[in-house]
C-alpha positions, 0 to 999 in steps of 0.5 A: 500499499502507498500511504501518498496516494491521495483519494478522491473521487476518482482514482487516478494514474497513480493508483492505477500504476500501484494496483497493475504493480502489485503482487496481491490485491488484498480487498477489506470489504467492511459494512460501509465499504459499498458507500465509498464510489472510490473503493468501487472504482478500485476494486473494478481496476484490482478485479480487471488486474486478477483477470488479466495479469494473472495477480491475485485479489485476496477479500477479506469479509470483515464482519459482514457475509459474503453472500450479501456482497455478492447479491447487494443485499443489505448496507451492500444493495443500500448502498448501489441504490443511493449511487444510482439516484445520486447519479439520476440527480447529478445528470438533471445538472447536466454532470457527467452520469455514466450507469456503465459505471454503476453496471461495473460495481455491481459486477465487481461486487458479485465477483469478489462475493464468489472468491475464496477469501477471509471472513472474520468472527466475532468469536475469533479474535482478530490478532489471530484472524489477521495472522492467518491473512498474513501467513496465507499472503506470506508463504505465495509472496515467497513463492512468487520470490523464488522464481528469481533463483533464475537470477543466483550466478551459478546456483542453477546446475546445484539447484538441478542436482539437489533436486534429484537428490530429493527424488519428488516422485518417491513416497519415502521420507528423504533426509538430505543433507547440504555441506560445504565451508562457512560462506559457499552458499548452503543457506542460499541453495536450501533457501532457494529449494525450500522456496520451489518446493514448498510452491509445488506441494501440499504440505506442512513447511518450516525453514528453521535458522539462527540455531546459535542465538535461538534456544532448542524450546523456541526452535521447536515452538516455531517448528511446531507451529509452522508444521502443525498449526499448534504452539502447543509444545507441551504435548509429549514426545508420543504425541508430537510423534503422531501428529507428524507421522501422519503430516506431509512436510517440508523441513529445512534446518539451518547451519546445524553444529551439533547433533542434539539439535537434530535430535530435537527438532527432526528425530528420524525418518519415522518421524514423519508422513510418507513424500516428506523431505528434510534437508539440513545444511551443516559445515560438518559432514559427519553431523549428516552421517550420524542422523543417517541422511540418505545423500549428501550434496557438497557444494562446489565453489564458482568456477572462474567466469561466475566468480566474475558474473557474482562480484560485478553484481554487487561492485557494478550494479548496472553500471560498466566497470571502466578499463582500469578496473577491469584489469583488477577483476583477476585479482580479486577472484584470485583472493575470493577462490571462488568463495561468494561471501568473499565476492559479496563483502569484496563487491560491496566494499568497492561498490563505486569506487575508483581505481586507485581504492580497488588497489588501495584494497587490494594491498590492504588485503594482503596484510590484513584478511577482510574482518567479516569473512573472517568473522564466518569462517572463524566460527568452524575453527571455533568449534574445533577440538583443542587437538584439531585446532592444532593441527589445523593451525600447523597444517595451514602455517607449514603443511599445506600442499605436503602429502598427507602420510608425511604430514601425519607422521611430522604431527604424529611426533607431536603427539597429535591425533592424526587420524581422527583429527584429519578426518573430522577437519574433512568433514568440518570442509577445513581441510580437503584431500587432493587427487595425489593424496596432498592436504589443501585448504582455502586460502582465506582459512589460511589467513586466519591461523597466523598462529605459529610454532615452527618456520618454513623459510626458503631460501630462493632468490637469496644470494646471502643471508645471516642465521644469528643467536639473537634472532632465535633467542625469543623462539621457546617453543619450536616444534617446527624448523625447515630452511629449504629451497622451492628452486633445488630442482631447477638448478641441479642441486647446486648451491646459490646462497651463501647462509652465514652461521657463527661457530656459536650459534644456538637455537631453542631446540628442546620441544623441536619435531621437525627439522629438515634444512637445506644446504645446511653450512656446517658439518655437524649440528650444535655440540650440544644438541639432543633433542630429546624429541628427536632422538634417532630411536623416533626418526622415521623420516631422514631427508638431508639432500643436497647436502655437500657438506655431509662426508659421512652419514652419522652411526644408525644404529639407533634409528630402528624405526628408520622407514626413508632415507634421502640421500640425494645428491649428498656429492661427498658422502660416504654411508656408514655400515650400520646402514645395512641393519635398518630392518625397517627401512622402506625407502632408500635414495642416494641418487646422484651420490657421485663419489660413493665409491662402496655401499655397505651390506644390506642383507638385512633390509627386508623390508625394503621397497625401493632402492635407488642408486641412479647417477652414483658413477663412481659405484661399480659393485652392489652390495650384498643382498639378503636371501629373501627381498621380498618387498623390492619394488623398484630399482634404478641403478641408470647411471652407475659405473656397476659390472659387477652382480656377484653380491646377489649370485644367491638370489640365482639360487631360488625358485620362481616362487621363493618370494626373493624378488617377486615384488619388483615390478619396475628396473632401470638401469639406465646409462649403467655400466653392467657387465655381469648379470645374477640369473634372476636379474633382468638389467643390463646398460653399458652405454658406454662400453666398447663394441668389444667388450660388449656382451653379444647376446644377454643370457640373463633369464633363466629358467627358473626366473624370480622376476614374475612380478615385473611390470617396467624393464627399462634396458634403454642405450645398453650394447645388447646384440639379442634380446633373450629367446625366453624374455615372453617369461616374464608374463607381467612385463607391460612397458618395456624401453629400448631406447638407443640399443643402437646394436640390436638387431633382432627382437624375439617373442615379447610377453602377451602382457606387453602394453608398450614398447619402445625402441626408437634409435635402435638404429640395428635392428633389422628383424622383428617377430610378428607375433612381438607386434601386431598381436599386442595391445597397445602401441609400439614404436620403432623410431629412426629404425630406418633398417625396417624397411619391410615392416607393413609387408610382414604386417600383410603377410605374417601378422595378421591381428589377434581379431580381438585387440587394437594396437598400433605402430610407428616405423620410418617410410614414407608411403602409406602401405599398398595393401591398404584400399582406401588413401588420400593425400588430404586428411580425410577419407569418404566412403559409401556403404553397400547396403548389408555390409556388416552383416554378409562380410564377416566384419574384423576392424579397421586398419588406420594408416598416416605418414607424417613428416617431421617439422625442425627438431622435432621430437614428438607428435600427436595423432588423432583419428575420428570417424563420422557416421551417417546412417540410412536414415540420416542420422550421424554420429560422431566418435572423436579419437576414435582410437584415442589419441596417439602419443610419440616422444623421443628425448634425446634424438630428434626424429629425423625422415618421415614415419608411418604409423599403422594401428588396428581397431577391433569391430567392437569398438565402433559401435552400431557400425551395421547401420553405417550408409556412409562413413569418414575418417578424419586424421589431423595431428599436432606436435612437431609433424605434418601430416603428409597422407592417410589410409584406410582398410577393412580387415574381414575373414569370409569362412574358415577351413579345419585348421580355423583358417580365414578366406578374404572377403570384401565388404566395402567395395565390389566383389574380386575374384580371389586367389585359389590359397587365400590369405587368413585375413584380408585387407579390402 
C-alpha cells in the first residue's frame, strides 16, 4: 500500500499504476465499503488486474456476509441504490452520468463475493484473524520470490542436482544434507530449494534458522507451529510424533553444528509422513552421517566466470566498469577463490570506488584479512577440539600442499591424534585431500591461521643470508623448523645462497619435532644438540638431500624405526656400515651421490621396497643383498658404473616362487655399465662400453626366473645385440624400454602382457617377430629404426592381428602401405557403405595408416582420428578420437625422416556399425609433425577351414576374385 496516494472521487493514474504493480490485492470489505465510489472504482480495477495479469485478489469479509456482498443485499444493496439515485440527480444538473459505471460496480461485487477469502468471526480474536491472513500472503510472496532463483549466479546447476537427490516422486521420507565450508552458499541454496518446493507441494513447511541465537525450546515451538499449526509444544514426544507421522512436511534446518539440535527438531525418518522432505545444512559432514541422511550434496566453489559475474553484480550494479578496474578483476577472483561470501563482501565494499581505491584495498587484503569474511570462517575453527585446532594451524602454516602421510608422521610425533583429527577437519570443510593425497585448504581459511610455533624459510632468490643466535633466542616453543630452497630441483642441487652461521650459533630445540635444512652450512649440528624429541629412536624419515658438505652419515644403530632415508645429491658423502641393519627401512635414495664408491651390505634390509642408486657414477659393485627381498618393487641403477653382480649371486639359487624378488615391478638401469648379471636379474646397461667388450647376447633370463612380477623394464642404451628368446616368460611385463640400443639387431617374441614398447633409435634393428607387435595390445615405437624397411609388408602377410585386440605402431617410411585399398593425400577419407555390408562381410575391424613428416627439431608427435558415421535414416554421429589420442616422443634424438603410423581397431570399437550407410575418417596431428597422407582398409574373413584359416572377403567394395589359396585375413 502506498500511503502517499490521495483519495478522491476518481482513482488517478497513480492508483492504477500501484494496483498493476502489486502482486497481491487485499480487499477489506466492511459494512460501509460500498458507500465509497472510490473504493468501488478501485475494486473494479483490482479485479481487472487479476483477470488479465494473473494477480491475486484476496477478499477479507470483515463483519459482513460474502453472500450479501455478491448479491448486493443489506448495506451493499442500499449503498448501490443511493449511488444510482444520486447519479440520476447529477444527470439532471447536466453532470457526467455513466450508468455503465454502476453496472461495473455491481459486476465486481458479484465476482468478489464468489472468491474464496477470509471471513471474520466475532468469536475469533482479530489478532488471530490477521495472523492467518499474513501467513497466507507470506507463503504466496515466497512462492513468487523463488522465481528469482534464476538470477542467482552459478546456482541453476546446483538446484537441478539437489532436486534430483530429493526424488520428488518418491513416497519415502527423504533426508538430504547440504555440506560445505562457511560462506560457500549452503543457506542460499537451501532457501531457493525450499521456496520452490513448498509452492509446488501441499504440505506443512518450516525453515528453521538462527540456531545459535535461539533456544531449542523456541525453535521447536516455531517448527511445530508452522508444520502442525499448533503452538502447544508441551505435548509429549509420543503425541508430537503421532501428529507428525501423518503429515507431509518440508523442513529445512539451517547451519546445524550439534547433533543434539537435530535430535530435538527432526528426530529420525519415522517422525514424518510419506513424501516428506527434510533438508539439513551444515559445515560438519559427520553430523549428516550420524543423522543417517539419504544423500549429501557438497556445495562447490564458483568457477571463475561465475565468480566474476557475482562480484560484478555487487561491485558495478548496472554500470559497466572502467578499463583500469577491469584489469583488477582477476586479482579479486584470485583472492576470493570462488567463495560467494567473499565475492559479495568485496563487491559491496568496492562499489562506486575508483581504480586507486581498488588497488589500495587489494594491497590491504594481502596484509590484513577482511574482518567480515573471517568472522564467518572463524565459526568453523571455534567449533574444533583443541587437538584439531593445533593440527589445523600446523597444516595452515607449514604443511599446506604436503603429502598426507608425511604430515601425519610429523604431527603424530608431536602427540596429536592425526587419523581422527584429519578426518574431522575434512568433515568440517576446513581441509581437503587432493587427487594425489596432499592436504589443501582455501586461502581465506589459511589467512586466519597466523599463530605459529615454527619457521619455514625459503632460500630461493637470496644470494646471502646471516643466521644469528639473537634472532632465534625468543623462539622457546619452536616445534617445526624447515630451511629450504624451492628451486633446488631447477638448479640441479647446486648451492646458490651463501648462508652464514656463527660458530656459537644456538637455538631452542627442546620442543623440536621436525627439522629440515637444505644446504646446511656446517659439518655437524651444534655440539649440545640433544633434542629428546629428535632422538634416533624416534626417527622415521630423514632427508638431507643436497647436503654437499656432508662427508659421512652417522651411526644408524639407534635409528631402529627409520623407514625413509634420502641422501640425494650428497656428492661427498660416505655411508656408515650400520645402514645395512635398518630392518624397517622402506626407501633408500642415494641418487647422484657421485663420489660414493662403496655400499655396505644391505642383507638385513628385509623391508626395502625402493632402492635408488641412479647417478652413482663411481659405484662399481652392488652390495651384498639379503637372500630374500620380498617387498622390493623398484630398483634404479641408471648412471652407475656397476659391472659386477656377484653380491647378488645367491638370488639365482632360488626358485621362481621363493619370494626373493617376486614383488619387483620396475627396474631401470639407464646409462649404467653393467657387465655381469645374476640369473634372476633383467638389467643390462652399458651405454659407454666399446663393441669389443659388450656381450653379444644377454642370457640373463634363466628357466627359473624370479622376476615374475616385473611390470616395467628399461634396457635403454645397452650394447645388447639380441634379447633372450625366453623374454616372453616375464608374463606380467607391461612396458619395455629399448631406446638407443643401437646394436640391437633382432626382437624376439614378447610377453603377451606387453602394452607399450619403445625401440626408437635402435638403428641396427632388422628383424622383428610379427607376434611381438601385431598380436599385442598397445603401442610399439620404432622411430629412426631405418633398417626396418619391410615392416608394413610383414604385417600384411605374417602379422594378421588378433581380431579382438587394438594396437598401433610407428616406423620409418614415406608411403601408405599398398595393401590399403583407400588412401588420400589429404586428411580425410569418405566411403559410401553398401547395404548389408556388415552382416555379409564377417567384419573384423579397421586398419588405419598415416604418413607424418617431421618439422625442425621434432621430438614429439600427436595423432588423432575421428570417425563420422551416417545411417540410412540420415542420422549422424561422431566418434571423437576413434582410436584415442596417440603420442610418440623421443627424448634425446630428433625424428630424422618421414614415418608411417599403423593402427588396428577391432569391430567392437565401432559401435552399431551394421546401420552405417556412409563413413568418414578424419586424421589430424599436432606437435612437431605434418600429416602428408592417410589410409584406411577393412579387415575381414570369409569362412573357415578345418585348420581354422580365414579366407579373404570384401564388403566396402565390389566383390573380386580371390586367389586359389587365400590368406587368413583380407585387407580391403
